[in-house]
C-alpha positions in Angstrom: -9.4 83.9 206.3 -5.4 83.7 205.4 -3.7 86.3 204.9 0.6 87.2 204.3 1.5 83.9 203.3 4.7 85.5 201.8 5.4 82.1 199.6 9.2 82.2 199.3 10.4 80.2 196.1 13.7 80.8 196.7 13.9 78.8 200.1 16.4 76.3 197.6 18.1 78.7 195.6 19.4 75.9 193.7 16.1 75.0 192.3 15.1 78.3 191.1 16.4 78.3 187.7 14.5 75.0 187.0 11.3 76.9 188.3 11.8 80.2 186.1 12.0 77.4 182.8 9.0 74.8 183.9 5.6 75.5 183.4 4.2 76.5 186.9 2.2 73.2 186.6 5.5 71.5 187.7 6.6 73.4 190.6 5.0 71.7 193.3 6.9 68.6 192.2 10.3 70.7 192.0 9.6 72.3 195.2 9.0 68.8 196.8 12.0 67.0 195.6 14.9 66.4 197.9 16.7 69.8 198.5 19.9 70.7 196.7 23.1 69.4 198.5 24.2 73.0 199.3 20.3 74.7 200.4 21.7 75.4 203.8 24.4 77.6 203.0 23.0 79.4 200.0 20.0 80.2 201.2 21.9 81.4 204.2 24.1 83.8 201.9 20.9 85.0 200.1 19.4 86.1 203.6 22.3 88.0 204.0 22.7 89.7 201.0 19.0 90.5 201.0 19.3 91.6 204.8 16.8 89.5 205.8 14.9 89.7 209.1 13.6 86.4 209.0 12.3 83.7 207.2 9.4 83.4 205.2 7.0 80.6 204.3 8.9 77.8 202.4 7.0 75.3 200.3 6.8 73.2 203.2 4.6 75.3 205.3 2.4 76.5 202.7 1.4 73.2 201.9 1.1 72.4 205.9 -0.9 75.6 206.5 -3.3 74.6 203.6 -3.6 71.3 204.8 -4.5 72.7 208.2 -7.3 75.0 207.2 -8.9 72.1 204.7 -9.0 70.1 207.8 -10.3 72.8 210.3 -13.1 73.5 207.6 -13.4 71.2 204.7 -16.1 73.0 202.7 -16.1 76.8 203.6 -18.2 78.7 201.8 -15.8 81.4 200.4 -11.9 81.7 201.6 -10.5 85.1 201.5 -6.9 85.9 201.5 -6.0 89.7 202.5 -2.7 90.2 200.5 0.9 89.8 200.6 1.3 86.4 198.8 5.1 86.6 197.3 7.8 86.8 200.2 10.0 90.1 201.1 12.5 91.0 199.4 11.2 89.1 196.4 13.3 91.5 193.9 16.5 91.3 195.6 16.4 87.4 195.8 15.7 87.5 192.0 18.5 89.8 191.2 20.8 87.6 193.4 20.4 84.5 191.9 19.6 85.9 188.2 21.8 88.7 187.9 21.6 89.0 184.1 17.4 88.6 184.0 15.6 91.9 182.6 12.9 93.9 184.8 10.4 92.0 182.6 11.6 88.7 183.9 11.2 89.6 187.6 7.6 91.0 186.7 7.0 87.0 184.9 8.7 85.5 187.3 6.7 87.5 190.0 3.1 86.8 188.3 4.4 83.1 188.1 4.8 82.5 191.9 1.6 84.3 192.5 0.0 81.9 189.7 1.2 78.8 191.3 -0.2 80.3 195.1 -3.3 80.7 193.5 -3.2 77.1 192.0 -2.4 75.7 195.7 -5.7 77.5 197.2 -7.6 76.0 194.3 -6.3 72.6 194.9 -7.2 73.0 198.5 -10.6 73.9 197.9 -11.9 73.0 194.7 -15.2 74.0 194.8 -14.6 76.9 196.7 -14.3 80.7 195.4 -11.2 81.7 196.9 -11.1 85.7 196.8 -7.5 87.5 196.9 -6.2 91.1 197.8 -2.7 92.1 196.6 -0.3 93.6 199.3 2.5 95.7 199.2 4.8 92.8 198.4 3.0 91.7 195.5 4.6 93.8 192.9 6.0 93.3 189.4 8.8 95.6 190.4 9.6 96.2 193.8 8.2 96.5 197.0 5.6 99.1 197.2 6.2 99.9 193.5 3.7 99.5 191.1 2.3 100.6 187.7 -1.5 100.6 186.7 -2.3 98.8 183.8 0.6 96.8 183.9 1.7 93.5 182.3 2.4 92.1 186.0 -1.5 93.2 186.7 -3.2 92.0 184.0 -1.4 88.4 184.2 -2.0 88.6 188.1 -5.7 89.2 187.3 -6.1 86.0 185.0 -4.7 83.6 187.9 -7.0 85.7 190.6 -10.0 85.1 188.5 -9.3 81.6 187.6 -10.1 80.9 191.8 -13.8 82.6 191.4 -16.7 80.1 190.6 -19.2 82.7 189.1 -18.7 83.3 185.7 -20.0 86.7 186.0 -17.8 87.6 188.7 -14.8 86.1 186.8 -16.3 89.1 183.8 -16.4 91.5 186.8 -13.0 91.0 187.9 -11.3 90.8 184.8 -12.9 94.7 183.3 -11.5 96.1 186.5 -8.2 94.3 188.0 -5.8 95.1 185.4 -6.4 99.0 186.0 -5.1 99.0 189.6 -6.0 95.4 191.0 -9.4 96.3 192.3 -12.5 94.3 191.9 -16.1 93.9 193.1 -18.1 90.7 193.0 -21.1 89.3 194.8 -20.7 86.7 197.5 -22.0 83.2 196.7 -25.6 81.8 198.4 -26.8 81.9 200.8 -25.4 85.1 201.5 -28.0 87.7 200.1 -27.5 90.6 198.2 -24.1 90.6 199.4 -21.5 91.9 197.9 -16.8 92.0 198.2 -15.0 94.9 197.3 -11.2 94.3 197.1 -8.7 96.8 196.5 -4.7 96.9 196.0 -4.4 99.7 198.3 -0.9 99.9 197.5 -1.2 103.2 195.6 -2.3 104.9 198.8 0.7 103.8 200.8 2.9 106.1 202.3 6.0 104.3 200.4 4.3 104.0 197.3 5.8 104.8 193.8 5.3 103.5 190.2 7.5 101.3 188.5 9.8 104.4 187.0 10.3 105.1 190.9 8.1 108.2 190.5 5.7 109.5 193.1 2.0 109.7 191.4 -1.1 110.1 193.5 -3.2 109.5 190.6 -4.3 106.3 191.3 -4.6 106.5 194.7 -7.2 109.1 193.9 -9.1 106.9 191.4 -9.4 104.3 193.8 -11.1 105.8 196.4 -13.5 107.5 193.5 -13.9 104.0 192.7 -14.8 102.7 195.8 -17.3 105.3 196.4 -18.6 104.7 193.2 -18.9 100.8 194.2 -20.0 101.9 197.3 -23.0 104.2 195.9 -24.3 101.5 193.8 -24.6 99.0 196.6 -26.3 101.0 198.6 -29.0 101.7 195.8 -29.2 98.1 195.0 -29.9 97.7 199.0 -26.7 95.2 199.1 -24.7 94.4 202.1 -20.8 95.0 201.5 -17.7 93.5 202.6 -14.4 95.4 201.5 -10.8 93.6 201.6 -7.7 95.4 201.4 -4.2 94.6 202.6 -2.7 97.9 204.5 -5.4 99.0 207.1 -6.1 102.9 207.2 -4.7 104.8 210.6 -1.2 104.9 212.8 1.4 102.7 212.7 2.0 101.9 216.4 5.0 99.8 215.7 7.0 101.9 213.8 5.7 105.3 215.4 6.4 104.1 219.4 8.5 101.1 219.5 11.8 103.0 221.0 9.5 103.9 223.9 9.0 100.3 224.8 11.3 100.7 228.0 10.1 104.4 228.2 6.6 104.4 227.4 6.0 107.6 228.9 7.5 109.4 226.9 5.4 108.5 223.8 3.2 111.2 224.4 6.3 113.4 222.5 5.0 111.8 219.5 2.4 114.2 217.9 2.5 113.0 214.2 2.9 109.5 214.3 3.7 107.1 211.6 0.2 106.4 209.5 0.0 103.5 207.7 -1.4 105.2 204.2 -0.7 108.9 203.1 -4.1 109.8 204.2 -7.2 108.5 205.4 -9.7 108.5 202.4 -10.1 105.0 202.0 -10.7 104.4 205.5 -13.1 107.4 205.7 -15.1 106.3 202.7 -15.7 102.8 204.4 -17.0 104.4 207.3 -19.1 106.8 205.8 -20.9 103.6 204.1 -21.2 102.1 207.4 -24.8 101.5 206.8 -23.8 99.6 204.1 -20.8 97.7 205.1 -20.8 95.0 207.4 -17.0 94.1 207.9 -13.8 95.5 206.8 -11.0 93.0 206.2 -7.3 94.2 206.2 -3.5 92.6 207.4 0.0 93.7 206.5 0.9 93.7 210.4 0.9 89.7 210.7 -1.1 90.2 213.7 -4.5 88.9 215.5 -6.3 92.6 215.7 -9.5 94.2 215.9 -10.3 97.7 214.9 -13.3 100.4 214.0 -13.9 102.6 211.8 -16.0 105.5 212.2 -16.9 108.5 210.4 -18.0 110.5 213.3 -21.8 110.9 212.8 -23.0 107.6 214.1 -21.9 105.2 211.2 -19.5 102.5 212.2 -17.6 99.3 210.2 -16.1 96.4 212.0 -12.7 95.6 211.1 -11.0 92.1 211.2 -7.4 92.4 210.5 -5.9 88.9 209.8 -2.5 87.5 211.2 0.0 85.8 208.8 1.0 82.5 207.6 4.6 83.8 207.4 6.6 83.5 210.9 8.7 86.2 209.7 8.1 88.4 212.7 8.3 86.1 215.0 5.3 84.7 215.3 3.7 81.3 214.6 1.6 80.9 211.5 -2.0 81.1 211.8 -5.3 81.6 210.0 -9.2 82.3 210.8 -11.9 80.1 210.4 -15.3 82.4 211.0 -19.4 81.7 211.0 -21.1 84.6 209.1 -25.0 85.2 209.2 -26.0 84.9 205.6 -29.2 87.2 205.6 -27.2 89.9 207.6 -23.6 89.5 206.0 -22.6 89.8 209.7 -19.6 88.1 210.8 -21.0 85.8 213.7 -17.8 84.5 215.3 -14.8 83.1 214.3 -11.6 80.6 215.8 -8.1 81.6 215.4 -5.8 78.4 214.6 -2.0 79.0 215.4 1.0 76.3 214.6 3.1 75.2 217.4 6.1 76.5 215.5 7.5 78.4 212.5 7.6 75.3 210.5 3.9 74.8 210.7 3.3 71.6 213.2 1.1 71.1 216.2 -2.1 73.3 215.1 -4.2 74.2 217.7 -7.2 76.4 218.2 -6.2 79.4 220.2 -9.4 81.1 220.7 -13.1 81.8 219.9 -13.8 85.6 219.7 -17.3 84.7 221.3 -15.7 83.0 224.2 -12.7 85.3 224.9 -14.7 88.6 224.8 -18.3 87.5 225.4 -19.6 88.8 222.6 -22.8 88.4 220.5 -21.1 88.9 217.4 -18.5 90.7 215.0 -20.8 93.5 214.0 -20.4 97.1 214.3 -22.0 97.6 217.4 -20.2 94.8 219.2 -16.8 96.1 218.2 -17.6 99.5 218.9 -18.1 98.2 222.8 -15.2 96.0 222.8 -12.8 98.7 221.3 -14.4 101.3 223.7 -13.5 99.1 226.9 -10.1 98.5 226.0 -9.4 102.1 225.6 -10.8 102.8 228.6 -8.9 100.3 230.4 -5.5 102.6 230.1 -3.0 100.3 231.9 -4.1 97.3 230.0 -4.5 95.2 233.2 -8.2 94.5 232.9 -9.2 90.8 231.6 -10.8 91.8 228.2 -7.2 93.6 227.4 -5.4 90.5 228.5 -7.2 88.4 226.3 -6.3 90.9 223.5 -2.4 91.5 224.4 -2.1 87.3 224.8 -3.3 86.6 221.4 -2.5 89.5 219.9 0.9 87.7 218.4 0.4 83.9 217.6 2.6 82.0 219.7 4.1 85.1 221.4 3.9 84.2 224.8 3.6 86.4 228.1 6.7 88.6 226.6 5.0 89.6 223.6 1.8 90.4 225.8 4.0 92.2 228.2 5.7 94.4 225.6 1.9 95.2 224.0 0.9 96.4 227.3 3.9 98.7 228.0 2.5 100.8 225.0 -1.0 99.9 225.7 -2.4 103.7 225.6 -1.1 104.2 222.5 -2.0 100.9 220.8 -5.4 100.8 222.4 -5.9 104.4 220.8 -4.9 103.2 217.4 -8.2 100.4 217.5 -10.4 103.3 217.3 -8.7 106.5 216.3 -7.7 106.5 212.4 -6.8 110.5 212.6 -3.4 111.4 213.6 -4.8 113.8 215.8 -7.4 112.2 217.2 -5.3 109.7 218.3 -3.0 111.7 220.1 -5.7 113.1 222.2 -7.0 109.6 222.7 -3.6 108.6 223.9 -2.6 111.7 225.8 -5.9 113.5 227.1 -5.2 116.9 227.9 -4.9 117.4 231.7 -7.7 119.1 233.4 -7.3 122.9 233.9 -6.2 124.1 236.9 -8.7 126.3 238.9 -8.1 129.6 239.3 -6.0 131.2 242.1 -8.2 132.8 244.8 
């Protein structure tokens, strides 16, 4: 499991014109050649122009990450990539280096960059199907913007289909991907009666607009309807399902509460926290099919996180959020190697591997899930117990909570763990409560009524 690669083809600005002219098959050679003489100065200027908050993944980091992933698991059954293949501020970087380019040129270069990334995954794992979701940065026009049936989606659909091994899966993907970036495929043997449903959930994001800059709720509604149809068909067929998309449902704790890091006691004043998505329709739909969905995979935050989706009537779905390759948030690059029970499609266990620095060297295993949390698997029952225990530990000082805090930010160390602990009631409640009102009640339980005066 990999995510948030955020490959930056602009890291050496002097090579961008050559990359635009060359076929994507020549990119590897161009990117691997010696840096241009003014690379550092040009890149620094580009970072300032686009207001960058950090450095995404240059080509050497992408190479190092894929090399390490292949070293840790040379022949995986399949690979998942949970979105955000493109660097942050991709349109700004392109416009700064190609001021006379058209919107069509931007779309073509974005699609070409994704094609390059998919080719590298295909080269690293030539006998393995690789399943990609698109993230909010994976756009032909701008962050959180896309238009259904766009030229960009048509082009990217072809690249993503090339990483599948089953001809029927390729046909299925190409039939649906162009609309909204969604597709449904069967998982390979020895997985039995197992299906992966992938959505490009940018359309449900709070900030979503079409490439024309206009708000449009129709694509998000169409996605939910499509997902429900797919899950209903899977239930009828007796299939077990994994669902993968980039942006998780629920509360955006970082945006909602970061200003209370030094005054956590004031967090309860936030009665309407910022949500990742406009509404919880996707999360609720997945949870309602808890009898079918064995795992949901999200990303977006760049952190190593665990969540639980619940429909309130006993159906629950475990959620694994995949840490990022990009070190842009101060984290070290990381990925997951997981084990699955093929007959039940249950995630049995996983290991997190992270680099020792932002350059992607000195990789080590951070932890194994079963050893850190003493649970037999990553089933709904196990994740329900884990998240309940984390919520019940309101101080975040228990052994299990401290393990979670330690691994939350790859390479973050004690400072990152302490920061998470300071906002622990807010954060831990976000692991289980996807609804804003229920989340606030969990974070700030109403005090018991005072006894009546005698």
